[in-house]
Every structure is written in structure tokens, then in C-alpha cells.
N, C-alpha and C positions, 0 to 999 in steps of 0.2 A: 298444492299450494304450500309455501313455506312462509314463516314469519320473517320478513326481510330486515327487520330492525336489528337483528343480531347476526354477527359473523359466525361462520361455521368453520371449525377446526377439523382438518382432514386427518383421520386416523385409519390407515390401511384401507383407504377407499370409502370410508364412511364419514360423512360430515356431521360433527357434533356441535350443537348450538352453544355459543359462549354466553351462558345465561345462568343466573342464580335461581334458587328455588323460589324466592320471593318474587322474582321477575316472571317466572312461569305462572304463578298464581295471578299476578297482575294482568298478564297477557290474556289468560283464560277469562277472567272477569270482564275485561274490556271487550273481548270478542263476543261474549254472551250478551253484553249490554247492547251490542250492535247487531244482534241476530245472526252471528257467524259461529258455526261449529268448527271442529277440528279434531286432530288426533295427535297424541303424544306417545312416542316410543322411547323406552328407557334401556338402551343397550348396555349390557355388561360385557365382560371378556368373552363369554360363551357366544353371545349373539353377534359380537363383532367378528369372531372367528368364523362363524357360520355364514355371515353375510359376505365375507371375502371369497367364499367357495361356492355358495348356492344362490343362483339367481332368484329362486322363490323367496328366500329370506331377504335378499336385497330389495325385492319389490315392496315388502312391508316398510322398509326404511325410506324408500323413495317416495312413498305415499304419505309420509308423516309431515305434519305442520311444525312440530317441535321434536327434536331429537336431543335427549339429555343423557349425560354420562352417569350411569348407575354402576360405579365400580372405581375404586381408587387407582388400579393400574391404568385406566384411561386418563385419569388426571395426571399421574406421573409421566405417562408417555407424552402428553401434550406439553408438559413443562420441559421435558428433554428435547422435544421438537421445536421449542422456541415460540410456541403459541399456546400459553397456558390457559386451560379452562378454569373458571373462577372457583368452582366447588363441585363436589359430587351431588347429584340430584337423583335420589333413589326413589323408586316407586313406593317403597314401604314408608317413606317420609311424605311423599306427595299425597298419599291417600288422606293424611291428616291435614296438611296445609291447604290443599284444595278444598276439602270439606269445610274447614274453618272459613276460608275466603268466600265460598259460595253461601255459607250460612249468613254472612254479613249482608248478602243481597237477597236473602230469603229464597234461595234457589234449591233445586232438587237434585238428588243423586239416585242412581240405581246401582246396586252392588251384585255382581255375578261372581260365583266361585265359592271357595270354602268347602268344608266337609259336607257331603250330602246327608240329609236326615229328613224324616217325615215331617218334623215340626219346624221346618224352615232352614235348618242347616247353618253352616258357618257364615253364610252371607247375611242371614237375619241377625245373628249375634254381632257381627261386625257393624252392620248398619245401626243397630241399637246403641253401640258404644260411640260411634261417630256422632249420632244425633244427640246423645247425652253430653258430649264434650264440645259440640259446636252449636251454640245458640242460633236459632233461625234456620238451621238446615232442615230441609224436608226430605223424607225418604219416599221416592217414587215407587220403589219396589225392590225385591231381592229374589234371586234364584241361585240355588246350589244344585246345578244339574248333576245327574248321575254320570259316572265315568262312562265314556263312550257314547254319550247322548247324540253327538254329532254324526254318528254312523247310521242312525235311523232318521230318514228324511222327515217323517211325520213328527217325530219328537223335536227335531231341530227346528222345523217350521213353527211348531207351537211355542217353542222357546222364543223365537224371534218375534212372534206376534205379541207376546206378553211384554217384551222390552219396548217395542215400538209403540204399543198402545199406551204405555205409561208416559210417553213424551218427556223423559228426564232431561235436565240440563247437562248432566255429566254421567257417564257410565264407567264405573271401575270394573274391569274384566280381569279376574285373577284365576286364569285357567292354565297358566304356563305357556311359554313361547314354544312353537308358533301357533298353537291352537287358539289362544286368545286373540291373536292378530287376525286369524282367519274369521273368527266370529265378528270382530270389529269391522272387517272388510264387508261382511255380509249385511251388517246393520246400518252402515253409514249412509247408504243411498236413501234410506227411508227416514233418516233423522239428520237432515243437513244442518240444523241449528244446535245439535248436541255435540259435546266434547267427549272423547273416548280416551281412556288410559289403560293400556295393558300393564297390569301391576303385579303379575306373578304371585308370589307367596304373601303379598301384603294383606290380602283378605284373611288368610289364616293367622297372620300375626295379630291383626286387629281383633279377630274373633277370640283369640287366646288359645287357638289350637296348636300353634307353634310359638316358641319363645324366640324373640330376636336377640342377637348378640348384644353384649354390653356396649355402651357408647364408645368406650375407648377402643374396642375392637373394630367398630364401624369406622372410626376416624383414622385408624392406623392401617386400614386395608386388610385386616385379619378376620373380617366377618365370615369369609368363606370357611375358615377353620371351624368356627362355631357351627355353621350349617352342616359341614361334613360330619361333625361329631353327633349332630341330631339325626341326620339321615344318611348314614354311611353307605348303605347298600344302593340307594338311589343315586347318590352324588359322587361316589368315589371315582368311577370311570370317567365321568365328565370333568371333574376338577383336576384329578391327578394325571390322567393319561392324555387328555386333550387340551384343557384350558391352561394349565400351568406351563407347559412347553410353549404354547402360543403366546402367553403373556410375556415370557422371557424374550421371545423373538421380537415382540412388539416393542419392548423397552430397548432392545439392542438396535433396532432399526430407527427408532425415533430421532436420535441426533442427526441422522442423515437428512431428515426432512428440513431441518433448520437451514441448511445450505441451499435448499431449493426455493425458499420463500423470497 
């Protein structure tokens, strides 16, 4: 199911909802008020690139109710293509705005991800900060699973049981793409009234385990440089060898789309 009130802008075969962050929060709150769950996917350049080449990645996007642009190159490409998206809607911002919106309604969240630790890990720290900043927000639970937990079926099943039993209104899953999307896919059938957001590093940001780029870098499309400086060994190959050339091709192709509209 998709949210039909918003047009989708096509970027290299992926439809991105023409929607602001405030509108995302309003849609989720309204859906929850009517007993409807859903799924939000926040593609960046890396996810867009992979979706264009990999049907398994494409499946996650096709299953989403809302697809929002988490990356300034996507905004720039939409403008060059003559169908501008209104703004960047990042998972690392949505974790705050959705929590604040759900707090107004006295609703609950479940936080998955962050650095594993015996005493609750990054998810517990992130949830505590969200609860302190968002009056009325209830914490249904937190899990910071060990790396590779999904490879052991017994551990994975136990993880799912804990999330499902909590019956949260919204689940933030910060395990990285596409693992987090696989987890959401497994949970959705048992939680039809729940919303899910795959939010990548957002749990680590909120927990304080990773520092987010300054606001001026976020707004100017340079956040990736900050992330590269923080995690060069993990991100250099992705950002420099694969994503940067793809981003340049996307921007070069974008003006051609205007003529087809």
C-alpha cells in the first residue's frame, strides 16, 4: 500500500514521495489514529544505486508506504529533472520528529539497534534521550542485538517475540540497510497496526555513540564527508568508489527526465 495523497517523483526507477518531514509525521499520526500501520523507507544515493541493480533491494522499496529522500543529491536530481522534491527527509531527523509527534498522542516506540552492551546498549540510551525530549512518549522496549544475531534462528526468533509482544505503535530499526529492512519485513505481518522506520545510524546518533555532522554540512549535501571522516575504513569504498560516480551520473541524467514529463 502507498499513501496516495502525495505524488511520487521518479529517480532512476524509484518513486520518491513529494512530502515534507512535517507531513510524514502527520500521516503517521493519522494512520495510527485509524488503526493502520505502515512502513517508511529513507533511500539515499547508496540505496538508490543498489535498487537500480538488485531486485532484492527493489522489493523493500516496492513494499513501502512512504519513500522519502534521505540525501541532498536526490533533491538536486529532482530539481534538475523538473519535479522538485520539497526537502530532504532524513531518518536521523525523523527519529526525533516522529517521537515528538507520537508523544503528543501518548503513543509508544520500540528502538532497535545501537552498540550492543549487557546493560541495554545504544538502543536503551537512545530511547531514554527521546523520552526525555518528547513529553508523553512511551518506550515499549529496546534491543541492541549482537552483531550477526540474524544468523542464528533461535536468537532471531527470540528477538522477534520480544518486539511483537511489546505491541509498539512505531519501531525504529537502526541496523543498517538492508538488514534492517529484512527485520521489518519479518515483523510486519504480526504487527499490522504498527509503523516501522529503517533509520540506519540514527539510533547511534541519538545514543551519542556517533556524532552527526554540523547543520550546515547536512543542508549543503556535505554530511557524507563528515561520516567518511568518522568511519573511513567502513565507508571509503562505498562513498568514493561506488556512490560518488553514481551520484554524478544521476545528476547528469536528470535533465533528460524533464523532457519526458
